[in-house]
All heavy atoms as a GROMACS GRO file, in nm:
protein
  618
    1MET      N    1   2.286   4.524  -2.548
    1MET     CA    2   2.296   4.659  -2.499
    1MET      C    3   2.433   4.714  -2.534
    1MET      O    4   2.533   4.647  -2.517
    1MET     CB    5   2.273   4.661  -2.347
    1MET     CG    6   2.270   4.800  -2.291
    1MET     SD    7   2.240   4.802  -2.112
    1MET     CE    8   2.065   4.791  -2.109
    2ARG      N    9   2.434   4.833  -2.582
    2ARG     CA   10   2.560   4.895  -2.623
    2ARG      C   11   2.633   4.948  -2.501
    2ARG      O   12   2.575   4.973  -2.396
    2ARG     CB   13   2.531   5.008  -2.719
    2ARG     CG   14   2.460   4.956  -2.845
    2ARG     CD   15   2.419   5.067  -2.931
    2ARG     NE   16   2.534   5.113  -3.007
    2ARG     CZ   17   2.528   5.204  -3.101
    2ARG    NH1   18   2.413   5.258  -3.132
    2ARG    NH2   19   2.636   5.241  -3.165
    3PHE      N   20   2.763   4.965  -2.517
    3PHE     CA   21   2.847   5.012  -2.407
    3PHE      C   22   2.802   5.149  -2.358
    3PHE      O   23   2.797   5.174  -2.237
    3PHE     CB   24   2.994   5.017  -2.450
    3PHE     CG   25   3.084   5.068  -2.342
    3PHE    CD1   26   3.113   4.988  -2.233
    3PHE    CD2   27   3.137   5.196  -2.348
    3PHE    CE1   28   3.196   5.035  -2.132
    3PHE    CE2   29   3.220   5.243  -2.248
    3PHE     CZ   30   3.249   5.162  -2.140
    4ALA      N   31   2.764   5.239  -2.446
    4ALA     CA   32   2.721   5.373  -2.407
    4ALA      C   33   2.594   5.366  -2.321
    4ALA      O   34   2.580   5.439  -2.223
    4ALA     CB   35   2.696   5.460  -2.530
    5GLN      N   36   2.504   5.276  -2.355
    5GLN     CA   37   2.382   5.261  -2.275
    5GLN      C   38   2.415   5.202  -2.137
    5GLN      O   39   2.359   5.243  -2.036
    5GLN     CB   40   2.284   5.170  -2.346
    5GLN     CG   41   2.224   5.230  -2.471
    5GLN     CD   42   2.143   5.128  -2.550
    5GLN    OE1   43   2.176   5.009  -2.550
    5GLN    NE2   44   2.039   5.175  -2.616
    6MET      N   45   2.506   5.106  -2.133
    6MET     CA   46   2.545   5.047  -2.006
    6MET      C   47   2.614   5.151  -1.918
    6MET      O   48   2.589   5.157  -1.798
    6MET     CB   49   2.638   4.928  -2.028
    6MET     CG   50   2.566   4.809  -2.085
    6MET     SD   51   2.665   4.662  -2.125
    6MET     CE   52   2.816   4.678  -2.045
    7LEU      N   53   2.697   5.234  -1.978
    7LEU     CA   54   2.765   5.338  -1.903
    7LEU      C   55   2.664   5.439  -1.849
    7LEU      O   56   2.672   5.481  -1.734
    7LEU     CB   57   2.868   5.410  -1.992
    7LEU     CG   58   2.949   5.520  -1.924
    7LEU    CD1   59   3.031   5.462  -1.810
    7LEU    CD2   60   3.038   5.589  -2.026
    8ALA      N   61   2.565   5.473  -1.928
    8ALA     CA   62   2.462   5.568  -1.884
    8ALA      C   63   2.384   5.510  -1.766
    8ALA      O   64   2.352   5.580  -1.671
    8ALA     CB   65   2.369   5.603  -1.999
    9LEU      N   66   2.353   5.380  -1.771
    9LEU     CA   67   2.280   5.318  -1.661
    9LEU      C   68   2.364   5.311  -1.534
    9LEU      O   69   2.314   5.330  -1.425
    9LEU     CB   70   2.235   5.177  -1.700
    9LEU     CG   71   2.114   5.168  -1.791
    9LEU    CD1   72   2.090   5.022  -1.826
    9LEU    CD2   73   1.992   5.227  -1.724
   10SER      N   74   2.494   5.285  -1.550
   10SER     CA   75   2.578   5.271  -1.432
   10SER      C   76   2.604   5.405  -1.364
   10SER      O   77   2.626   5.411  -1.245
   10SER     CB   78   2.711   5.205  -1.468
   10SER     OG   79   2.784   5.290  -1.553
   11THR      N   80   2.599   5.515  -1.438
   11THR     CA   81   2.623   5.645  -1.378
   11THR      C   82   2.494   5.711  -1.331
   11THR      O   83   2.497   5.803  -1.251
   11THR     CB   84   2.694   5.740  -1.477
   11THR    OG1   85   2.614   5.751  -1.594
   11THR    CG2   86   2.831   5.689  -1.511
   12ASN      N   87   2.381   5.664  -1.379
   12ASN     CA   88   2.253   5.722  -1.342
   12ASN      C   89   2.187   5.631  -1.238
   12ASN      O   90   2.117   5.536  -1.272
   12ASN     CB   91   2.163   5.737  -1.465
   12ASN     CG   92   2.034   5.809  -1.433
   12ASN    OD1   93   2.008   5.843  -1.318
   12ASN    ND2   94   1.954   5.832  -1.535
   13LEU      N   95   2.209   5.661  -1.111
   13LEU     CA   96   2.157   5.575  -1.005
   13LEU      C   97   2.005   5.577  -1.000
   13LEU      O   98   1.942   5.480  -0.960
   13LEU     CB   99   2.214   5.618  -0.870
   13LEU     CG  100   2.366   5.606  -0.858
   13LEU    CD1  101   2.412   5.656  -0.723
   13LEU    CD2  102   2.410   5.463  -0.879
   14GLY      N  103   1.944   5.687  -1.040
   14GLY     CA  104   1.799   5.695  -1.043
   14GLY      C  105   1.739   5.597  -1.141
   14GLY      O  106   1.629   5.547  -1.121
   15ALA      N  107   1.810   5.568  -1.248
   15ALA     CA  108   1.760   5.474  -1.348
   15ALA      C  109   1.750   5.333  -1.290
   15ALA      O  110   1.657   5.260  -1.320
   15ALA     CB  111   1.851   5.473  -1.471
   16ARG      N  112   1.842   5.297  -1.204
   16ARG     CA  113   1.836   5.165  -1.142
   16ARG      C  114   1.713   5.152  -1.054
   16ARG      O  115   1.645   5.052  -1.056
   16ARG     CB  116   1.960   5.140  -1.058
   16ARG     CG  117   2.081   5.109  -1.138
   16ARG     CD  118   2.193   5.071  -1.047
   16ARG     NE  119   2.317   5.067  -1.122
   16ARG     CZ  120   2.434   5.060  -1.068
   16ARG    NH1  121   2.447   5.056  -0.937
   16ARG    NH2  122   2.543   5.056  -1.142
   17ALA      N  123   1.686   5.254  -0.975
   17ALA     CA  124   1.570   5.249  -0.887
   17ALA      C  125   1.442   5.247  -0.968
   17ALA      O  126   1.343   5.188  -0.928
   17ALA     CB  127   1.572   5.368  -0.792
   18PHE      N  128   1.444   5.309  -1.084
   18PHE     CA  129   1.324   5.315  -1.168
   18PHE      C  130   1.299   5.183  -1.239
   18PHE      O  131   1.186   5.152  -1.272
   18PHE     CB  132   1.338   5.428  -1.270
   18PHE     CG  133   1.213   5.448  -1.350
   18PHE    CD1  134   1.102   5.508  -1.293
   18PHE    CD2  135   1.205   5.406  -1.482
   18PHE    CE1  136   0.986   5.526  -1.366
   18PHE    CE2  137   1.089   5.423  -1.555
   18PHE     CZ  138   0.980   5.483  -1.497
   19CYS      N  139   1.401   5.102  -1.256
   19CYS     CA  140   1.385   4.975  -1.328
   19CYS      C  141   1.296   4.877  -1.254
   19CYS      O  142   1.226   4.799  -1.317
   19CYS     CB  143   1.521   4.911  -1.352
   19CYS     SG  144   1.619   4.999  -1.473
   20ALA      N  145   1.299   4.878  -1.123
   20ALA     CA  146   1.222   4.779  -1.047
   20ALA      C  147   1.142   4.845  -0.936
   20ALA      O  148   1.164   4.820  -0.819
   20ALA     CB  149   1.318   4.676  -0.989
   21PRO      N  150   1.047   4.931  -0.971
   21PRO     CA  151   0.972   4.999  -0.865
   21PRO      C  152   0.883   4.905  -0.784
   21PRO      O  153   0.864   4.924  -0.666
   21PRO     CB  154   0.889   5.102  -0.940
   21PRO     CG  155   0.876   5.048  -1.078
   21PRO     CD  156   1.002   4.972  -1.102
   22LYS      N  157   0.831   4.799  -0.847
   22LYS     CA  158   0.745   4.707  -0.773
   22LYS      C  159   0.822   4.635  -0.663
   22LYS      O  160   0.773   4.620  -0.553
   22LYS     CB  161   0.682   4.604  -0.868
   22LYS     CG  162   0.561   4.653  -0.940
   22LYS     CD  163   0.494   4.539  -1.013
   22LYS     CE  164   0.365   4.586  -1.074
   22LYS     NZ  165   0.296   4.478  -1.142
   23LYS      N  166   0.944   4.592  -0.695
   23LYS     CA  167   1.025   4.524  -0.594
   23LYS      C  168   1.061   4.619  -0.482
   23LYS      O  169   1.058   4.582  -0.365
   23LYS     CB  170   1.153   4.469  -0.657
   23LYS     CG  171   1.133   4.342  -0.733
   23LYS     CD  172   1.265   4.285  -0.777
   23LYS     CE  173   1.245   4.155  -0.851
   23LYS     NZ  174   1.372   4.098  -0.894
   24THR      N  175   1.092   4.742  -0.515
   24THR     CA  176   1.128   4.841  -0.414
   24THR      C  177   1.010   4.868  -0.322
   24THR      O  178   1.024   4.870  -0.201
   24THR     CB  179   1.174   4.973  -0.480
   24THR    OG1  180   1.282   4.944  -0.569
   24THR    CG2  181   1.218   5.074  -0.378
   25ILE      N  182   0.893   4.886  -0.380
   25ILE     CA  183   0.773   4.912  -0.301
   25ILE      C  184   0.739   4.791  -0.216
   25ILE      O  185   0.704   4.804  -0.098
   25ILE     CB  186   0.656   4.952  -0.392
   25ILE    CG1  187   0.682   5.089  -0.454
   25ILE    CG2  188   0.524   4.952  -0.316
   25ILE    CD1  189   0.586   5.127  -0.565
   26MET      N  190   0.750   4.671  -0.274
   26MET     CA  191   0.719   4.550  -0.201
   26MET      C  192   0.812   4.531  -0.081
   26MET      O  193   0.768   4.498   0.029
   26MET     CB  194   0.730   4.429  -0.293
   26MET     CG  195   0.675   4.302  -0.233
   26MET     SD  196   0.672   4.169  -0.352
   26MET     CE  197   0.832   4.099  -0.324
   27LEU      N  198   0.941   4.557  -0.100
   27LEU     CA  199   1.036   4.545   0.010
   27LEU      C  200   1.011   4.650   0.116
   27LEU      O  201   1.021   4.623   0.236
   27LEU     CB  202   1.180   4.556  -0.042
   27LEU     CG  203   1.228   4.435  -0.122
   27LEU    CD1  204   1.366   4.461  -0.180
   27LEU    CD2  205   1.229   4.311  -0.036
   28TYR      N  206   0.974   4.771   0.074
   28TYR     CA  207   0.943   4.876   0.171
   28TYR      C  208   0.821   4.837   0.254
   28TYR      O  209   0.821   4.852   0.376
   28TYR     CB  210   0.917   5.008   0.099
   28TYR     CG  211   0.868   5.117   0.192
   28TYR    CD1  212   0.957   5.182   0.276
   28TYR    CD2  213   0.734   5.150   0.199
   28TYR    CE1  214   0.914   5.280   0.363
   28TYR    CE2  215   0.689   5.246   0.286
   28TYR     CZ  216   0.780   5.312   0.368
   28TYR     OH  217   0.735   5.407   0.455
   29ARG      N  218   0.718   4.785   0.189
   29ARG     CA  219   0.597   4.744   0.262
   29ARG      C  220   0.626   4.629   0.357
   29ARG      O  221   0.575   4.627   0.469
   29ARG     CB  222   0.488   4.704   0.164
   29ARG     CG  223   0.425   4.821   0.094
   29ARG     CD  224   0.314   4.778   0.005
   29ARG     NE  225   0.255   4.893  -0.063
   29ARG     CZ  226   0.174   4.885  -0.165
   29ARG    NH1  227   0.141   4.766  -0.214
   29ARG    NH2  228   0.126   4.993  -0.221
   30LEU      N  229   0.708   4.535   0.313
   30LEU     CA  230   0.744   4.423   0.398
   30LEU      C  231   0.822   4.471   0.520
   30LEU      O  232   0.794   4.430   0.633
   30LEU     CB  233   0.827   4.321   0.319
   30LEU     CG  234   0.873   4.198   0.396
   30LEU    CD1  235   0.752   4.117   0.442
   30LEU    CD2  236   0.964   4.113   0.308
   31ARG      N  237   0.915   4.561   0.499
   31ARG     CA  238   0.993   4.616   0.609
   31ARG      C  239   0.903   4.692   0.706
   31ARG      O  240   0.916   4.680   0.828
   31ARG     CB  241   1.102   4.709   0.555
   31ARG     CG  242   1.205   4.748   0.658
   31ARG     CD  243   1.299   4.848   0.602
   31ARG     NE  244   1.235   4.977   0.624
   31ARG     CZ  245   1.285   5.092   0.587
   31ARG    NH1  246   1.397   5.097   0.522
   31ARG    NH2  247   1.223   5.203   0.613
   32HIS      N  248   0.809   4.768   0.651
   32HIS     CA  249   0.717   4.846   0.734
   32HIS      C  250   0.625   4.754   0.815
   32HIS      O  251   0.604   4.777   0.935
   32HIS     CB  252   0.634   4.938   0.644
   32HIS     CG  253   0.540   5.026   0.718
   32HIS    ND1  254   0.583   5.130   0.798
   32HIS    CD2  255   0.406   5.027   0.726
   32HIS    CE1  256   0.479   5.190   0.852
   32HIS    NE2  257   0.370   5.129   0.810
   33ARG      N  258   0.573   4.649   0.754
   33ARG     CA  259   0.487   4.555   0.825
   33ARG      C  260   0.563   4.482   0.935
   33ARG      O  261   0.511   4.458   1.043
   33ARG     CB  262   0.426   4.453   0.728
   33ARG     CG  263   0.312   4.511   0.647
   33ARG     CD  264   0.246   4.405   0.568
   33ARG     NE  265   0.178   4.313   0.661
   33ARG     CZ  266   0.072   4.242   0.629
   33ARG    NH1  267   0.024   4.248   0.508
   33ARG    NH2  268   0.017   4.163   0.717
   34PHE      N  269   0.687   4.445   0.905
   34PHE     CA  270   0.768   4.376   1.006
   34PHE      C  271   0.796   4.469   1.124
   34PHE      O  272   0.788   4.427   1.240
   34PHE     CB  273   0.901   4.327   0.946
   34PHE     CG  274   0.988   4.260   1.047
   34PHE    CD1  275   0.959   4.131   1.090
   34PHE    CD2  276   1.098   4.325   1.100
   34PHE    CE1  277   1.038   4.069   1.186
   34PHE    CE2  278   1.178   4.263   1.194
   34PHE     CZ  279   1.149   4.135   1.237
   35ALA      N  280   0.826   4.596   1.096
   35ALA     CA  281   0.850   4.693   1.204
   35ALA      C  282   0.726   4.712   1.290
   35ALA      O  283   0.735   4.721   1.412
   35ALA     CB  284   0.897   4.826   1.145
   36ARG      N  285   0.608   4.718   1.225
   36ARG     CA  286   0.483   4.731   1.301
   36ARG      C  287   0.456   4.607   1.384
   36ARG      O  288   0.414   4.617   1.499
   36ARG     CB  289   0.366   4.755   1.206
   36ARG     CG  290   0.355   4.898   1.162
   36ARG     CD  291   0.230   4.929   1.084
   36ARG     NE  292   0.123   4.832   1.094
   36ARG     CZ  293   0.037   4.809   0.997
   36ARG    NH1  294   0.044   4.875   0.884
   36ARG    NH2  295  -0.058   4.720   1.012
   37TRP      N  296   0.483   4.488   1.329
   37TRP     CA  297   0.462   4.364   1.402
   37TRP      C  298   0.556   4.358   1.522
   37TRP      O  299   0.515   4.320   1.632
   37TRP     CB  300   0.486   4.244   1.310
   37TRP     CG  301   0.480   4.113   1.381
   37TRP    CD1  302   0.367   4.043   1.414
   37TRP    CD2  303   0.591   4.036   1.429
   37TRP    NE1  304   0.403   3.926   1.480
   37TRP    CE2  305   0.538   3.920   1.490
   37TRP    CE3  306   0.729   4.055   1.425
   37TRP    CZ2  307   0.620   3.824   1.547
   37TRP    CZ3  308   0.809   3.959   1.482
   37TRP    CH2  309   0.755   3.844   1.542
   38LEU      N  310   0.682   4.397   1.501
   38LEU     CA  311   0.779   4.395   1.609
   38LEU      C  312   0.739   4.494   1.719
   38LEU      O  313   0.746   4.461   1.838
   38LEU     CB  314   0.918   4.430   1.555
   38LEU     CG  315   1.035   4.407   1.648
   38LEU    CD1  316   1.044   4.262   1.689
   38LEU    CD2  317   1.164   4.451   1.580
   39ALA      N  318   0.693   4.612   1.681
   39ALA     CA  319   0.647   4.710   1.779
   39ALA      C  320   0.527   4.656   1.857
   39ALA      O  321   0.517   4.674   1.979
   39ALA     CB  322   0.610   4.841   1.709
   40TYR      N  323   0.437   4.588   1.788
   40TYR     CA  324   0.321   4.527   1.853
   40TYR      C  325   0.364   4.424   1.957
   40TYR      O  326   0.318   4.424   2.071
   40TYR     CB  327   0.230   4.463   1.748
   40TYR     CG  328   0.123   4.373   1.805
   40TYR    CD1  329   0.010   4.428   1.867
   40TYR    CD2  330   0.134   4.235   1.799
   40TYR    CE1  331  -0.089   4.347   1.921
   40TYR    CE2  332   0.036   4.153   1.853
   40TYR     CZ  333  -0.075   4.209   1.913
   40TYR     OH  334  -0.172   4.128   1.967
   41ARG      N  335   0.455   4.335   1.917
   41ARG     CA  336   0.501   4.230   2.008
   41ARG      C  337   0.572   4.289   2.130
   41ARG      O  338   0.555   4.242   2.242
   41ARG     CB  339   0.595   4.133   1.935
   41ARG     CG  340   0.530   4.057   1.821
   41ARG     CD  341   0.417   3.968   1.865
   41ARG     NE  342   0.466   3.867   1.958
   41ARG     CZ  343   0.389   3.787   2.030
   41ARG    NH1  344   0.260   3.795   2.020
   41ARG    NH2  345   0.441   3.700   2.112
   42GLN      N  346   0.655   4.392   2.108
   42GLN     CA  347   0.727   4.455   2.220
   42GLN      C  348   0.630   4.525   2.314
   42GLN      O  349   0.642   4.515   2.437
   42GLN     CB  350   0.832   4.552   2.168
   42GLN     CG  351   0.947   4.484   2.099
   42GLN     CD  352   1.039   4.580   2.027
   42GLN    OE1  353   1.003   4.695   2.001
   42GLN    NE2  354   1.160   4.536   1.997
   43THR      N  355   0.533   4.596   2.259
   43THR     CA  356   0.434   4.666   2.341
   43THR      C  357   0.349   4.566   2.417
   43THR      O  358   0.319   4.585   2.536
   43THR     CB  359   0.345   4.756   2.253
   43THR    OG1  360   0.429   4.843   2.177
   43THR    CG2  361   0.250   4.838   2.337
   44LEU      N  362   0.309   4.460   2.350
   44LEU     CA  363   0.229   4.355   2.413
   44LEU      C  364   0.305   4.294   2.530
   44LEU      O  365   0.248   4.278   2.640
   44LEU     CB  366   0.194   4.248   2.310
   44LEU     CG  367   0.096   4.140   2.351
   44LEU    CD1  368  -0.040   4.201   2.382
   44LEU    CD2  369   0.084   4.037   2.240
   45ALA      N  370   0.430   4.263   2.512
   45ALA     CA  371   0.511   4.205   2.620
   45ALA      C  372   0.525   4.303   2.737
   45ALA      O  373   0.514   4.263   2.854
   45ALA     CB  374   0.649   4.167   2.567
   46SER      N  375   0.546   4.430   2.706
   46SER     CA  376   0.558   4.530   2.813
   46SER      C  377   0.430   4.544   2.892
   46SER      O  378   0.432   4.551   3.016
   46SER     CB  379   0.596   4.666   2.753
   46SER     OG  380   0.721   4.661   2.694
   47LEU      N  381   0.316   4.550   2.821
   47LEU     CA  382   0.188   4.565   2.890
   47LEU      C  383   0.153   4.441   2.972
   47LEU      O  384   0.094   4.452   3.080
   47LEU     CB  385   0.077   4.597   2.790
   47LEU     CG  386   0.081   4.736   2.728
   47LEU    CD1  387  -0.026   4.748   2.620
   47LEU    CD2  388   0.062   4.843   2.834
   48ARG      N  389   0.188   4.325   2.922
   48ARG     CA  390   0.158   4.202   2.996
   48ARG      C  391   0.240   4.192   3.125
   48ARG      O  392   0.197   4.131   3.221
   48ARG     CB  393   0.184   4.079   2.909
   48ARG     CG  394   0.074   4.057   2.809
   48ARG     CD  395   0.097   3.932   2.726
   48ARG     NE  396  -0.019   3.904   2.642
   48ARG     CZ  397  -0.016   3.824   2.538
   48ARG    NH1  398   0.095   3.761   2.505
   48ARG    NH2  399  -0.125   3.804   2.467
   49GLN      N  400   0.358   4.253   3.125
   49GLN     CA  401   0.443   4.249   3.244
   49GLN      C  402   0.407   4.358   3.345
   49GLN      O  403   0.448   4.351   3.460
   49GLN     CB  404   0.590   4.265   3.205
   49GLN     CG  405   0.645   4.146   3.131
   49GLN     CD  406   0.789   4.168   3.087
   49GLN    OE1  407   0.845   4.276   3.104
   49GLN    NE2  408   0.850   4.065   3.030
   50ALA      N  409   0.330   4.457   3.302
   50ALA     CA  410   0.294   4.567   3.391
   50ALA      C  411   0.199   4.519   3.501
   50ALA      O  412   0.110   4.437   3.475
   50ALA     CB  413   0.229   4.680   3.312
   51PRO      N  414   0.217   4.571   3.623
   51PRO     CA  415   0.125   4.532   3.730
   51PRO      C  416  -0.015   4.589   3.707
   51PRO      O  417  -0.032   4.688   3.635
   51PRO     CB  418   0.189   4.593   3.856
   51PRO     CG  419   0.296   4.684   3.810
   51PRO     CD  420   0.325   4.655   3.667
   52ASP      N  421  -0.112   4.525   3.769
   52ASP     CA  422  -0.252   4.568   3.752
   52ASP      C  423  -0.273   4.713   3.794
   52ASP      O  424  -0.352   4.785   3.733
   52ASP     CB  425  -0.346   4.477   3.833
   52ASP     CG  426  -0.355   4.338   3.774
   52ASP    OD1  427  -0.334   4.324   3.651
   52ASP    OD2  428  -0.383   4.243   3.849
   53SER      N  429  -0.203   4.757   3.898
   53SER     CA  430  -0.220   4.895   3.945
   53SER      C  431  -0.174   4.995   3.840
   53SER      O  432  -0.238   5.099   3.819
   53SER     CB  433  -0.144   4.917   4.075
   53SER     OG  434  -0.006   4.891   4.057
   54THR      N  435  -0.066   4.964   3.770
   54THR     CA  436  -0.017   5.054   3.664
   54THR      C  437  -0.114   5.056   3.547
   54THR      O  438  -0.142   5.163   3.492
   54THR     CB  439   0.122   5.007   3.616
   54THR    OG1  440   0.211   5.001   3.728
   54THR    CG2  441   0.178   5.102   3.512
   55LEU      N  442  -0.164   4.940   3.510
   55LEU     CA  443  -0.262   4.936   3.402
   55LEU      C  444  -0.390   5.011   3.440
   55LEU      O  445  -0.447   5.082   3.358
   55LEU     CB  446  -0.296   4.790   3.366
   55LEU     CG  447  -0.185   4.710   3.299
   55LEU    CD1  448  -0.229   4.564   3.282
   55LEU    CD2  449  -0.147   4.769   3.167
   56ALA      N  450  -0.432   4.996   3.565
   56ALA     CA  451  -0.552   5.067   3.611
   56ALA      C  452  -0.530   5.219   3.606
   56ALA      O  453  -0.621   5.293   3.568
   56ALA     CB  454  -0.588   5.023   3.752
   57ASP      N  455  -0.411   5.264   3.642
   57ASP     CA  456  -0.380   5.407   3.636
   57ASP      C  457  -0.388   5.459   3.492
   57ASP      O  458  -0.426   5.574   3.469
   57ASP     CB  459  -0.241   5.437   3.692
   57ASP     CG  460  -0.234   5.419   3.844
   57ASP    OD1  461  -0.342   5.415   3.907
   57ASP    OD2  462  -0.122   5.409   3.896
   58ALA      N  463  -0.352   5.374   3.398
   58ALA     CA  464  -0.356   5.412   3.256
   58ALA      C  465  -0.494   5.391   3.196
   58ALA      O  466  -0.518   5.427   3.080
   58ALA     CB  467  -0.253   5.332   3.178
   59GLY      N  468  -0.584   5.330   3.272
   59GLY     CA  469  -0.720   5.305   3.223
   59GLY      C  470  -0.728   5.187   3.127
   59GLY      O  471  -0.812   5.184   3.038
   60ILE      N  472  -0.641   5.089   3.146
   60ILE     CA  473  -0.636   4.971   3.059
   60ILE      C  474  -0.667   4.847   3.141
   60ILE      O  475  -0.607   4.824   3.246
   60ILE     CB  476  -0.496   4.956   2.994
   60ILE    CG1  477  -0.459   5.079   2.913
   60ILE    CG2  478  -0.489   4.831   2.907
   60ILE    CD1  479  -0.316   5.080   2.864
   61SER      N  480  -0.760   4.767   3.093
   61SER     CA  481  -0.788   4.639   3.159
   61SER      C  482  -0.704   4.530   3.091
   61SER      O  483  -0.653   4.549   2.980
   61SER     CB  484  -0.936   4.604   3.150
   61SER     OG  485  -0.971   4.575   3.017
   62ARG      N  486  -0.690   4.418   3.158
   62ARG     CA  487  -0.613   4.307   3.101
   62ARG      C  488  -0.672   4.259   2.968
   62ARG      O  489  -0.600   4.216   2.879
   62ARG     CB  490  -0.608   4.189   3.199
   62ARG     CG  491  -0.521   4.214   3.319
   62ARG     CD  492  -0.379   4.174   3.293
   62ARG     NE  493  -0.293   4.219   3.403
   62ARG     CZ  494  -0.165   4.240   3.389
   62ARG    NH1  495  -0.106   4.220   3.274
   62ARG    NH2  496  -0.094   4.281   3.489
   63GLU      N  497  -0.802   4.268   2.955
   63GLU     CA  498  -0.868   4.224   2.832
   63GLU      C  499  -0.838   4.319   2.714
   63GLU      O  500  -0.850   4.279   2.598
   63GLU     CB  501  -1.019   4.214   2.852
   63GLU     CG  502  -1.063   4.103   2.945
   63GLU     CD  503  -1.048   4.142   3.093
   63GLU    OE1  504  -1.051   4.262   3.124
   63GLU    OE2  505  -1.029   4.051   3.174
   64GLU      N  506  -0.802   4.442   2.743
   64GLU     CA  507  -0.778   4.542   2.638
   64GLU      C  508  -0.632   4.553   2.596
   64GLU      O  509  -0.599   4.634   2.510
   64GLU     CB  510  -0.825   4.680   2.686
   64GLU     CG  511  -0.972   4.690   2.716
   64GLU     CD  512  -1.007   4.822   2.780
   64GLU    OE1  513  -0.924   4.876   2.856
   64GLU    OE2  514  -1.116   4.873   2.753
   65ILE      N  515  -0.545   4.473   2.655
   65ILE     CA  516  -0.401   4.486   2.628
   65ILE      C  517  -0.370   4.469   2.480
   65ILE      O  518  -0.296   4.548   2.422
   65ILE     CB  519  -0.321   4.386   2.714
   65ILE    CG1  520  -0.318   4.436   2.859
   65ILE    CG2  521  -0.180   4.369   2.661
   65ILE    CD1  522  -0.246   4.343   2.954
   66ARG      N  523  -0.425   4.366   2.417
   66ARG     CA  524  -0.395   4.342   2.275
   66ARG      C  525  -0.441   4.458   2.187
   66ARG      O  526  -0.372   4.499   2.094
   66ARG     CB  527  -0.459   4.212   2.229
   66ARG     CG  528  -0.396   4.091   2.296
   66ARG     CD  529  -0.462   3.963   2.254
   66ARG     NE  530  -0.418   3.931   2.118
   66ARG     CZ  531  -0.474   3.837   2.044
   66ARG    NH1  532  -0.574   3.767   2.090
   66ARG    NH2  533  -0.429   3.814   1.924
   67GLU      N  534  -0.559   4.512   2.216
   67GLU     CA  535  -0.612   4.624   2.140
   67GLU      C  536  -0.523   4.748   2.153
   67GLU      O  537  -0.492   4.814   2.054
   67GLU     CB  538  -0.753   4.656   2.188
   67GLU     CG  539  -0.819   4.770   2.117
   67GLU     CD  540  -0.956   4.802   2.175
   67GLU    OE1  541  -1.018   4.712   2.234
   67GLU    OE2  542  -0.998   4.917   2.161
   68HIS      N  543  -0.478   4.775   2.275
   68HIS     CA  544  -0.391   4.891   2.297
   68HIS      C  545  -0.254   4.871   2.233
   68HIS      O  546  -0.195   4.966   2.180
   68HIS     CB  547  -0.378   4.921   2.446
   68HIS     CG  548  -0.497   4.990   2.502
   68HIS    ND1  549  -0.515   5.126   2.494
   68HIS    CD2  550  -0.606   4.943   2.567
   68HIS    CE1  551  -0.628   5.159   2.550
   68HIS    NE2  552  -0.687   5.049   2.596
   69ALA      N  553  -0.202   4.749   2.236
   69ALA     CA  554  -0.074   4.721   2.172
   69ALA      C  555  -0.084   4.738   2.021
   69ALA      O  556   0.006   4.793   1.957
   69ALA     CB  557  -0.028   4.579   2.207
   70ARG      N  558  -0.194   4.693   1.964
   70ARG     CA  559  -0.215   4.708   1.820
   70ARG      C  560  -0.224   4.856   1.782
   70ARG      O  561  -0.162   4.901   1.686
   70ARG     CB  562  -0.341   4.633   1.776
   70ARG     CG  563  -0.358   4.626   1.626
   70ARG     CD  564  -0.475   4.538   1.583
   70ARG     NE  565  -0.456   4.400   1.629
   70ARG     CZ  566  -0.534   4.342   1.721
   70ARG    NH1  567  -0.632   4.408   1.776
   70ARG    NH2  568  -0.512   4.218   1.755
   71HIS      N  569  -0.299   4.931   1.860
   71HIS     CA  570  -0.314   5.074   1.833
   71HIS      C  571  -0.179   5.147   1.846
   71HIS      O  572  -0.145   5.230   1.763
   71HIS     CB  573  -0.416   5.134   1.930
   71HIS     CG  574  -0.439   5.278   1.910
   71HIS    ND1  575  -0.511   5.328   1.803
   71HIS    CD2  576  -0.398   5.387   1.979
   71HIS    CE1  577  -0.513   5.460   1.810
   71HIS    NE2  578  -0.446   5.498   1.916
   72ALA      N  579  -0.102   5.110   1.948
   72ALA     CA  580   0.028   5.174   1.969
   72ALA      C  581   0.125   5.142   1.855
   72ALA      O  582   0.205   5.227   1.815
   72ALA     CB  583   0.088   5.131   2.102
   73SER      N  584   0.117   5.021   1.801
   73SER     CA  585   0.209   4.982   1.693
   73SER      C  586   0.181   5.058   1.564
   73SER      O  587   0.269   5.076   1.481
   73SER     CB  588   0.203   4.832   1.667
   73SER     OG  589   0.080   4.796   1.607
   74LEU      N  590   0.058   5.105   1.546
   74LEU     CA  591   0.024   5.181   1.427
   74LEU      C  592   0.076   5.324   1.433
   74LEU      O  593   0.088   5.391   1.331
   74LEU     CB  594  -0.128   5.184   1.406
   74LEU     CG  595  -0.193   5.050   1.380
   74LEU    CD1  596  -0.344   5.065   1.376
   74LEU    CD2  597  -0.143   4.990   1.251
   75HIS      N  598   0.106   5.372   1.552
   75HIS     CA  599   0.145   5.511   1.569
   75HIS      C  600   0.292   5.526   1.608
   75HIS      O  601   0.332   5.630   1.659
   75HIS     CB  602   0.057   5.578   1.674
   75HIS     CG  603  -0.086   5.581   1.632
   75HIS    ND1  604  -0.132   5.666   1.535
   75HIS    CD2  605  -0.192   5.507   1.670
   75HIS    CE1  606  -0.260   5.645   1.515
   75HIS    NE2  607  -0.299   5.548   1.596
   76ARG      N  608   0.373   5.426   1.588
   76ARG     CA  609   0.516   5.435   1.618
   76ARG      C  610   0.590   5.486   1.499
   76ARG      O  611   0.561   5.464   1.389
   76ARG     CB  612   0.572   5.300   1.656
   76ARG     CG  613   0.573   5.279   1.803
   76ARG     CD  614   0.650   5.154   1.831
   76ARG     NE  615   0.681   5.152   1.973
   76ARG     CZ  616   0.746   5.055   2.029
   76ARG    NH1  617   0.788   4.955   1.959
   76ARG    NH2  618   0.771   5.057   2.157
   0.00000   0.00000   0.00000
């Protein structure tokens, strides 16, 4: 690679991002999935600690906690 080409790549930050779009997309998806998983785990823990009366007020049974946590993690 010639010096002029290297200089053009170093000053053009968009070119760097364009060189490895698959890696960028893969890391973004991994980060997004981890954030959703973390939100699911936090919501699940919160709902499991809630008293039955609070869950009943929200219309959630103990059997539905996992389903509601999963749904909530998709919308965070």
